[in-house]
Backbone bond lengths (Angstrom), bond angles and torsions (degrees), N, CA, C in turn:
res aa  C-N    CA-C-N  psi(-1)  N-CA   C-N-CA  omega(-1)  CA-C   N-CA-C  phi
1 X - - - 1.468 - - 1.527 109.35 -
2 X 1.336 118.54 133.01 1.470 120.60 178.79 1.526 111.27 -59.65
3 X 1.341 116.46 144.21 1.461 118.76 179.61 1.536 110.69 -78.17
4 X 1.334 115.80 179.98 1.465 121.12 -169.93 1.524 112.83 -61.80
5 X 1.328 118.00 -39.06 1.464 119.77 -178.23 1.525 110.41 -71.64
6 X 1.324 117.03 -37.12 1.463 120.17 176.66 1.525 110.36 -62.90
7 X 1.323 116.67 -40.36 1.477 119.80 178.96 1.524 111.05 -67.29
8 X 1.338 116.33 -38.92 1.458 119.38 177.96 1.519 110.46 -65.34
9 X 1.306 116.83 -38.15 1.463 120.84 177.78 1.527 110.74 -61.05
10 X 1.332 116.77 -45.22 1.462 120.20 180.00 1.527 111.03 -63.50
11 X 1.326 116.87 -40.41 1.460 120.58 178.45 1.523 110.99 -64.19
12 X 1.335 115.73 -39.39 1.466 119.80 179.04 1.519 111.22 -67.25
13 X 1.321 118.10 -38.51 1.456 121.56 177.96 1.527 111.69 -65.61
14 X 1.322 116.36 -36.24 1.461 120.40 -178.12 1.522 112.53 -64.75
15 X 1.328 116.54 -29.85 1.469 118.15 -179.22 1.526 112.88 -100.66
16 X 1.317 116.95 8.91 1.459 120.22 178.54 1.519 110.58 -74.36
17 X 1.319 116.53 138.35 1.455 121.53 177.54 1.520 111.41 -82.27
18 X 1.322 116.29 -21.68 1.457 120.49 176.17 1.517 108.37 -144.00
19 X 1.310 118.25 154.93 1.473 120.09 -176.30 1.515 111.95 -65.95
20 X 1.343 115.09 145.03 1.457 121.11 174.78 1.515 107.69 -88.43
21 X 1.322 117.24 120.91 1.460 121.65 -177.57 1.524 108.67 -114.00
22 X 1.326 115.69 109.35 1.457 120.53 179.96 1.521 109.69 -83.79
23 X 1.328 115.54 156.88 1.460 119.99 176.48 1.526 109.92 -60.90
24 X 1.319 115.06 136.24 1.457 119.06 179.55 1.511 114.00 74.29
25 X 1.341 117.09 15.79 1.460 120.28 -174.77 1.520 113.96 -76.27
26 X 1.320 117.77 -6.07 1.466 119.17 179.12 1.519 111.79 -67.93
27 X 1.310 116.60 -29.28 1.459 120.17 178.53 1.531 109.22 -79.18
28 X 1.341 118.13 139.04 1.482 120.48 178.97 1.523 110.91 -60.22
29 X 1.332 115.85 136.14 1.458 121.07 -179.68 1.528 109.80 -115.33
30 X 1.314 116.09 147.53 1.458 121.52 173.14 1.532 107.97 -66.75
31 X 1.323 117.46 128.54 1.464 120.34 -177.92 1.524 111.10 -70.72
32 X 1.335 117.90 -18.64 1.460 120.80 -177.97 1.526 112.30 -84.54
33 X 1.354 116.87 -47.72 1.467 118.80 -175.71 1.525 113.16 -107.06
34 X 1.330 118.83 -7.80 1.469 126.10 174.33 1.528 113.66 73.93
35 X 1.314 117.75 6.76 1.456 121.76 177.88 1.528 108.10 -98.08
36 X 1.317 116.75 156.10 1.460 120.16 178.88 1.525 111.05 -50.17
37 X 1.330 115.33 142.05 1.465 120.29 -178.03 1.527 112.57 -50.92
38 X 1.321 116.28 -36.85 1.460 120.73 -178.21 1.529 112.96 -66.54
39 X 1.337 116.99 -18.17 1.464 121.82 -176.99 1.537 112.02 -124.30
40 X 1.314 116.45 25.02 1.473 121.98 -178.64 1.532 110.56 -52.99
41 X 1.337 116.50 137.46 1.471 121.11 -179.28 1.519 113.04 -114.08
42 X 1.333 117.66 13.26 1.459 120.66 -175.53 1.527 112.94 -60.33
43 X 1.318 117.71 -25.87 1.465 120.21 -179.81 1.521 112.64 -64.48
44 X 1.317 117.94 -18.91 1.469 121.72 -178.00 1.538 111.82 -103.69
45 X 1.322 118.76 7.53 1.464 121.31 -177.41 1.528 110.33 -59.52
46 X 1.340 118.82 120.69 1.467 120.40 -177.84 1.528 111.98 -75.92
47 X 1.318 115.17 147.15 1.462 122.50 176.25 1.525 107.62 -117.46
48 X 1.317 116.93 101.22 1.469 121.19 -178.00 1.526 109.05 -134.97
49 X 1.315 115.25 163.79 1.458 120.98 175.64 1.523 109.09 -107.31
50 X 1.312 115.73 148.90 1.469 121.23 178.03 1.518 109.43 -138.91
51 X 1.304 115.76 136.84 1.470 120.74 174.95 1.521 110.45 -78.61
52 X 1.313 116.47 -28.88 1.464 121.50 -178.32 1.515 111.84 -72.98
53 X 1.329 114.25 159.47 1.463 122.87 177.43 1.527 107.27 -122.54
54 X 1.325 116.65 144.24 1.462 121.22 179.26 1.517 109.47 -121.13
55 X 1.318 116.06 136.02 1.463 122.86 174.30 1.525 107.64 -120.19
56 X 1.316 116.21 114.24 1.459 122.04 177.44 1.522 109.44 -96.41
57 X 1.317 116.27 123.36 1.462 121.33 171.40 1.520 105.49 -106.87
58 X 1.321 116.06 109.45 1.454 121.71 -165.56 1.523 112.27 -107.03
59 X 1.319 115.49 132.74 1.462 120.50 174.56 1.523 109.46 -63.38
60 X 1.304 116.26 158.93 1.461 123.93 -164.44 1.523 115.87 -41.82
61 X 1.337 118.82 -56.94 1.466 118.76 -172.49 1.528 113.34 -99.84
62 X 1.334 118.28 4.13 1.463 119.41 179.63 1.535 113.26 -55.51
63 X 1.331 119.26 -43.20 1.472 118.02 -179.28 1.524 113.39 -63.15
64 X 1.332 117.39 -18.57 1.457 120.86 -177.03 1.524 112.67 -87.20
65 X 1.317 117.85 -17.10 1.461 120.83 -173.72 1.532 110.67 -79.81
66 X 1.335 117.60 126.05 1.470 119.51 177.19 1.522 113.09 -60.42
67 X 1.326 117.52 -23.72 1.463 121.32 -178.60 1.528 113.27 -89.13
68 X 1.320 118.15 0.59 1.463 120.61 -178.18 1.522 110.88 -64.64
69 X 1.336 117.10 132.85 1.465 119.99 -177.20 1.528 113.11 -98.21
70 X 1.336 117.87 -6.43 1.457 119.10 171.41 1.520 110.44 -59.78
71 X 1.326 115.64 -34.04 1.471 121.83 176.33 1.523 110.48 -57.01
72 X 1.324 117.28 -40.46 1.464 121.45 -178.50 1.520 111.31 -65.87
73 X 1.325 116.40 -35.13 1.469 120.24 177.21 1.523 109.80 -62.01
74 X 1.321 116.14 -46.50 1.465 120.53 179.30 1.524 111.48 -64.87
75 X 1.334 117.35 -28.61 1.458 120.67 174.42 1.524 111.38 -60.80
76 X 1.316 116.46 -39.75 1.469 121.95 -170.87 1.523 112.56 -96.13
77 X 1.328 117.32 -42.86 1.478 121.66 -177.69 1.524 108.01 -96.79
78 X 1.307 116.35 106.45 1.462 120.49 -174.70 1.529 112.49 -59.33
79 X 1.329 116.29 -38.77 1.468 120.09 -178.35 1.529 109.52 -90.35
80 X 1.329 115.77 66.55 1.459 122.67 176.54 1.520 108.85 -112.21
81 X 1.319 115.89 133.58 1.464 122.35 177.12 1.523 107.97 -113.73
82 X 1.317 116.96 147.55 1.466 120.72 -178.52 1.526 109.85 -137.86
83 X 1.339 114.99 132.29 1.461 121.73 179.97 1.524 109.13 -134.45
84 X 1.303 116.16 143.70 1.450 120.49 172.93 1.516 110.03 -80.03
85 X 1.330 116.54 140.55 1.460 120.82 -179.21 1.518 110.67 -88.42
86 X 1.344 115.60 137.13 1.461 121.94 174.01 1.525 108.17 -132.02
87 X 1.301 115.83 139.47 1.468 119.83 -177.01 1.518 112.62 -68.68
88 X 1.318 117.75 -34.58 1.470 120.69 -172.13 1.524 113.41 -108.77
89 X 1.305 118.63 2.10 1.463 120.39 -178.11 1.516 109.63 -150.02
90 X 1.323 115.23 161.82 1.456 120.67 177.27 1.526 107.65 -141.63
91 X 1.309 116.41 139.48 1.456 120.38 -179.04 1.527 110.44 -69.64
92 X 1.341 117.83 133.17 1.472 120.37 178.32 1.525 112.74 -55.68
93 X 1.335 117.36 -34.53 1.467 119.94 -179.20 1.525 111.48 -63.70
94 X 1.339 117.40 -31.81 1.463 120.55 177.40 1.526 110.20 -68.81
95 X 1.317 117.33 -44.26 1.470 121.00 178.41 1.527 110.16 -61.19
96 X 1.326 116.33 -41.01 1.468 120.35 178.88 1.520 110.95 -63.28
97 X 1.323 116.54 -41.17 1.463 120.27 179.59 1.524 110.69 -62.72
98 X 1.323 117.41 -45.46 1.465 120.97 -177.64 1.526 112.06 -66.21
99 X 1.337 115.98 -25.71 1.467 120.42 -178.34 1.526 113.05 -94.28
100 X 1.309 118.02 -4.80 1.458 121.91 -176.83 1.528 109.73 -63.74
101 X 1.340 118.01 122.59 1.469 120.69 -174.66 1.525 114.79 -67.44
102 X 1.322 118.28 -12.98 1.467 118.78 179.32 1.524 112.68 -79.39
103 X 1.345 116.14 -9.39 1.461 120.48 -178.16 1.518 111.78 -114.93
104 X 1.319 115.59 151.87 1.459 122.21 171.61 1.524 107.18 -117.32
105 X 1.340 117.83 102.65 1.466 120.48 -172.56 1.523 113.90 -80.58
106 X 1.332 114.42 147.59 1.458 123.32 172.77 1.524 107.74 -135.16
107 X 1.330 116.74 127.67 1.460 120.32 171.01 1.519 106.81 -84.38
108 X 1.307 117.18 120.63 1.460 120.78 -176.99 1.528 108.57 -90.98
109 X 1.336 114.65 109.08 1.470 119.60 -175.21 1.530 108.19 -163.01
110 X 1.340 117.43 152.34 1.474 118.92 178.80 1.525 111.94 -57.42
111 X 1.334 115.56 132.10 1.451 120.75 -175.96 1.514 114.69 -63.31
112 X 1.331 118.28 -22.37 1.467 120.66 -178.51 1.520 112.85 -64.73
113 X 1.335 116.85 -15.36 1.460 120.18 -178.57 1.530 112.79 -99.06
114 X 1.333 117.25 3.74 1.458 121.34 -178.48 1.518 110.42 -124.17
115 X 1.323 116.18 160.42 1.457 120.93 175.43 1.530 108.80 -61.71
116 X 1.324 118.79 138.24 1.476 121.67 -175.15 1.522 113.98 -53.34
117 X 1.340 117.29 -35.90 1.465 119.59 -177.26 1.532 112.94 -68.66
118 X 1.311 117.58 -14.52 1.471 120.78 179.21 1.529 112.07 -90.22
119 X 1.313 117.91 -17.03 1.462 121.25 -167.98 1.528 112.09 -84.51
120 X 1.323 115.51 132.15 1.464 122.34 173.42 1.534 107.45 -129.10
121 X 1.330 115.59 155.48 1.465 120.11 -179.75 1.518 112.48 -121.28
122 X 1.331 116.42 -0.45 1.462 121.43 176.40 1.521 109.10 -129.94
123 X 1.326 115.51 160.42 1.463 120.96 -179.84 1.520 108.39 -102.17
124 X 1.318 115.96 99.25 1.457 121.86 177.13 1.530 107.45 -113.59
125 X 1.329 115.51 120.78 1.458 121.51 -172.76 1.520 109.55 -119.03
126 X 1.326 117.03 136.57 1.454 121.85 176.88 1.528 110.19 -61.87
127 X 1.308 116.19 151.35 1.456 121.94 -179.96 1.526 110.77 -56.62
128 X 1.310 115.64 132.81 1.458 120.14 177.95 1.514 114.73 87.58
129 X 1.338 117.19 -5.81 1.465 119.77 -179.46 1.534 110.25 -105.45
130 X 1.318 114.48 159.19 1.468 121.36 177.48 1.524 108.85 -112.43
131 X 1.313 118.25 139.10 1.469 119.57 177.30 1.528 110.58 -67.52
132 X 1.319 115.30 135.16 1.463 122.30 177.55 1.524 107.44 -118.44
133 X 1.319 116.63 108.80 1.456 121.64 -177.68 1.529 109.84 -93.66
134 X 1.327 115.52 120.65 1.462 122.02 -178.35 1.518 107.65 -100.04
135 X 1.320 116.48 115.05 1.462 122.35 -177.17 1.514 109.86 -113.39
136 X 1.316 116.56 131.54 1.463 122.16 176.32 1.519 107.67 -90.69
137 X 1.312 116.09 107.09 1.466 121.41 -172.94 1.520 109.02 -94.82
138 X 1.333 115.33 101.68 1.461 121.50 -173.88 1.519 108.62 -169.80
139 X 1.315 116.37 176.10 1.457 119.00 169.26 1.526 107.73 -66.78
140 X 1.324 116.36 164.28 1.460 119.28 -177.40 1.525 111.40 -61.02
141 X 1.320 117.76 -42.46 1.469 121.16 179.04 1.522 110.76 -62.00
142 X 1.328 116.28 -44.39 1.459 120.43 179.92 1.529 111.29 -66.64
143 X 1.328 116.63 -39.48 1.460 120.54 -177.66 1.525 111.42 -63.70
144 X 1.323 117.73 -39.80 1.467 120.11 177.66 1.524 110.94 -62.83
145 X 1.321 116.62 -39.76 1.467 120.20 176.90 1.528 110.28 -64.17
146 X 1.311 116.92 -44.42 1.461 120.86 179.46 1.523 111.04 -61.09
147 X 1.330 117.15 -41.26 1.458 120.81 -179.95 1.525 110.75 -63.22
148 X 1.338 116.93 -42.54 1.468 120.96 -178.58 1.520 112.72 -69.34
149 X 1.318 116.69 -34.85 1.465 120.40 -169.27 1.534 113.85 -104.39
150 X 1.307 117.95 12.82 1.471 121.37 177.91 1.522 108.25 -108.90
151 X 1.323 115.98 84.59 1.464 120.97 -173.92 1.529 112.51 -61.11
152 X 1.327 117.49 -28.35 1.460 121.14 -178.27 1.531 112.66 -67.51
153 X 1.342 116.60 -11.48 1.467 120.19 176.89 1.523 112.87 -93.09
154 X 1.324 116.57 -9.57 1.468 120.75 -170.62 1.524 114.17 -63.27
155 X 1.308 117.36 -26.25 1.475 119.98 -176.81 1.529 112.68 -87.29
156 X 1.320 116.77 -4.07 1.468 120.30 -172.28 1.528 111.43 -97.19
157 X 1.338 116.89 149.68 1.475 119.15 176.21 1.520 111.10 -65.72
158 X 1.318 115.19 150.00 1.465 121.95 179.93 1.525 108.39 -108.44
159 X 1.325 115.75 117.40 1.455 120.95 177.40 1.513 108.67 -86.63
160 X 1.322 115.74 112.76 1.460 121.88 -179.20 1.526 108.22 -100.24
161 X 1.314 116.28 110.06 1.464 120.74 -177.11 1.518 111.05 -75.91
162 X 1.309 115.75 137.25 1.465 121.49 176.74 1.523 108.31 -104.43
163 X 1.304 115.63 68.35 1.470 120.48 -175.67 1.524 110.71 -78.58
164 X 1.308 115.47 132.27 1.463 120.86 177.85 1.521 110.78 -110.03
165 X 1.339 114.84 23.42 1.463 119.86 179.89 1.518 109.28 -118.59
166 X 1.330 115.74 156.62 1.451 121.05 175.35 1.523 108.81 -97.42
167 X 1.297 116.13 150.63 1.449 120.26 -177.36 1.527 111.36 -63.35
168 X 1.350 114.75 137.70 1.455 121.13 175.43 1.528 111.21 -96.76
169 X 1.311 116.32 -3.23 1.460 120.98 -173.20 1.525 110.67 -71.65
170 X 1.316 116.34 127.38 1.468 121.09 -172.93 1.529 113.78 -119.33
171 X 1.337 118.18 7.67 1.460 119.39 -174.07 1.527 113.19 -92.22
172 X 1.331 117.38 -18.14 1.458 120.51 173.89 1.517 107.85 -136.46
173 X 1.312 115.76 152.19 1.459 120.63 -177.70 1.529 111.14 -89.13
174 X 1.319 115.57 143.70 1.458 121.87 172.49 1.517 107.88 -134.87
175 X 1.305 116.10 144.61 1.463 119.36 179.83 1.525 111.74 -75.77
176 X 1.333 116.82 -12.70 1.461 120.26 -178.52 1.522 109.52 -126.47
177 X 1.324 116.39 120.33 1.456 120.49 -175.66 1.520 112.87 -70.60
178 X 1.348 117.52 -15.09 1.461 119.35 178.09 1.518 112.33 -82.61
179 X 1.332 117.83 -6.81 1.456 120.67 175.69 1.521 109.14 -77.24
180 X 1.319 116.33 113.89 1.456 121.37 -178.30 1.521 110.19 -87.73
181 X 1.323 116.37 151.45 1.460 119.15 174.29 1.525 108.68 -76.91
182 X 1.321 116.90 169.33 1.462 121.63 -173.36 1.524 112.09 -60.50
183 X 1.329 117.92 -40.60 1.460 120.22 -179.66 1.526 111.26 -67.07
184 X 1.326 117.97 -37.04 1.463 120.62 177.32 1.526 110.74 -64.04
185 X 1.323 116.58 -40.69 1.462 121.04 177.69 1.529 110.04 -62.85
186 X 1.320 116.59 -45.44 1.458 120.56 -179.73 1.519 111.49 -61.40
187 X 1.334 117.24 -40.01 1.460 120.43 179.10 1.527 111.05 -62.48
188 X 1.333 117.14 -40.58 1.463 120.40 176.85 1.533 110.87 -63.17
189 X 1.321 116.69 -41.89 1.471 120.55 178.86 1.525 111.23 -62.64
190 X 1.318 116.52 -44.10 1.463 120.27 178.80 1.519 110.81 -60.33
191 X 1.320 116.71 -41.10 1.450 120.11 178.29 1.515 112.51 -62.91
192 X 1.336 116.67 -42.91 1.469 120.80 178.55 1.525 111.78 -63.06
193 X 1.335 116.12 -31.14 1.462 120.40 -178.15 1.521 113.11 -86.15
194 X 1.329 116.92 0.10 1.453 120.21 179.09 1.518 114.95 91.37
195 X 1.322 117.20 0.50 1.462 121.51 176.41 1.534 108.88 -85.58
196 X 1.317 115.52 64.98 1.464 120.81 -172.31 1.521 111.76 -65.79
197 X 1.337 117.27 -42.50 1.462 119.55 -179.35 1.521 111.35 -62.34
198 X 1.341 116.61 -43.24 1.458 119.91 178.85 1.524 111.31 -66.44
199 X 1.328 117.15 -37.18 1.458 121.60 177.49 1.518 110.86 -61.95
200 X 1.341 115.79 -46.91 1.461 120.59 179.54 1.522 111.39 -63.33
201 X 1.329 116.18 -42.36 1.463 120.92 -179.61 1.517 111.20 -64.13
202 X 1.324 117.23 -40.74 1.465 120.46 -179.09 1.524 110.85 -66.87
203 X 1.321 117.14 -41.38 1.469 119.92 176.71 1.529 110.93 -59.62
204 X 1.327 116.02 -45.14 1.463 119.92 -179.43 1.531 110.99 -67.35
205 X 1.321 116.66 -38.90 1.470 121.09 179.36 1.525 110.54 -63.94
206 X 1.325 117.36 -39.31 1.461 120.76 175.85 1.522 110.76 -62.27
207 X 1.340 117.15 -43.37 1.466 120.50 -179.46 1.530 111.10 -63.72
208 X 1.324 116.62 -42.54 1.464 120.20 179.98 1.529 110.29 -66.95
209 X 1.323 116.79 -43.81 1.464 120.22 177.85 1.531 110.67 -58.73
210 X 1.323 116.55 -46.62 1.459 120.29 -179.31 1.516 111.53 -61.01
211 X 1.331 116.48 -42.92 1.459 120.05 -179.10 1.528 111.25 -63.95
212 X 1.329 117.01 -45.56 1.468 120.18 -179.32 1.524 110.95 -67.40
213 X 1.319 116.69 -39.92 1.468 121.04 -179.23 1.531 110.35 -61.92
214 X 1.340 116.26 -48.25 1.464 119.88 -178.88 1.530 111.68 -71.30
215 X 1.328 116.73 -34.23 1.465 119.35 177.38 1.522 110.36 -62.85
216 X 1.324 116.93 -41.63 1.464 120.65 177.63 1.525 110.61 -64.96
217 X 1.323 116.18 -41.61 1.461 120.58 -179.31 1.521 111.68 -62.33
218 X 1.331 116.39 -39.28 1.470 120.47 -175.77 1.526 112.78 -100.79
219 X 1.340 114.98 10.04 1.462 121.33 174.62 1.532 112.10 56.44
220 X 1.324 115.11 52.15 1.460 121.50 174.55 1.520 108.59 -132.66
221 X 1.294 116.98 167.25 1.462 121.50 178.60 1.527 109.83 -78.47
222 X 1.341 118.58 142.25 1.463 119.90 175.93 1.521 110.66 -69.16
223 X 1.339 115.64 160.45 1.470 121.21 -177.75 1.531 109.42 -87.75
224 X 1.323 117.11 83.41 1.460 121.28 -171.59 1.520 114.01 -71.55
225 X 1.324 117.98 -12.39 1.457 120.08 -177.63 1.527 112.70 -108.46
226 X 1.335 116.63 18.69 1.465 117.29 178.68 1.528 109.85 -81.40
227 X 1.332 116.45 177.44 1.463 121.06 -173.19 1.521 112.37 -62.28
228 X 1.334 117.62 -40.05 1.458 120.79 -177.32 1.531 111.53 -66.00
229 X 1.334 116.57 -45.74 1.467 119.97 178.35 1.528 110.77 -61.52
230 X 1.332 116.43 -44.26 1.466 119.71 -179.06 1.509 111.02 -64.13
231 X 1.327 117.33 -39.84 1.455 120.53 -179.58 1.531 111.18 -63.31
232 X 1.327 116.41 -47.99 1.461 119.88 -179.17 1.527 111.31 -64.33
233 X 1.323 116.46 -38.58 1.462 120.07 -179.75 1.528 111.77 -67.36
234 X 1.334 116.16 -35.29 1.466 120.12 -174.45 1.521 114.25 -88.76
235 X 1.348 116.88 -35.75 1.462 119.92 -169.42 1.506 114.53 -107.10
236 X 1.314 117.71 -23.94 1.462 118.01 -172.79 1.524 111.82 -124.39
């Protein structure tokens, strides 16, 4: 069964007035991993369990982009939910998810943009509940707008990550190297919640995806013997 981001992508395509044409789309792509068939990485897809839950709130065309890393999160974390963001409306299923008593939600966003009393830097969950990480999947400019204009998130704690690493993501440009891509953020959240195996697997899956994606773009062979490929082949 397709995961949540794949389903959101199909729903977005169905209501498109014109086809979405990604760069390099003339070459056939694997429908599972979105990379050119010649560089498919499905053989390295990790199979891990995670106690954490992820909720992706995705800006309009993010599900359509082959380089989107929210897709990678759904590959690894089975309990991933994905919703399209709208400025003037919110899906009832999203409100129901945020209110579900089995979850303890955290909006993952820099604390400087939230009231101090909402900001937390650790993942502390009540007994019997599962952490629910809410990630705004968009460009940085779009994500700030989404954070400001999503009133239904205002009552929730804001998890402000204290990352001391620079982004390894090479598929889109950012003016600030400390801006992590969505999958990198999710991996940090999983680690904080104690889902270390899932965190490690997601980091490696991102590295393998990036290598295959860029190898296909530049018409070279992927680096099948690097640390990420070996880790996924041996451990997951």
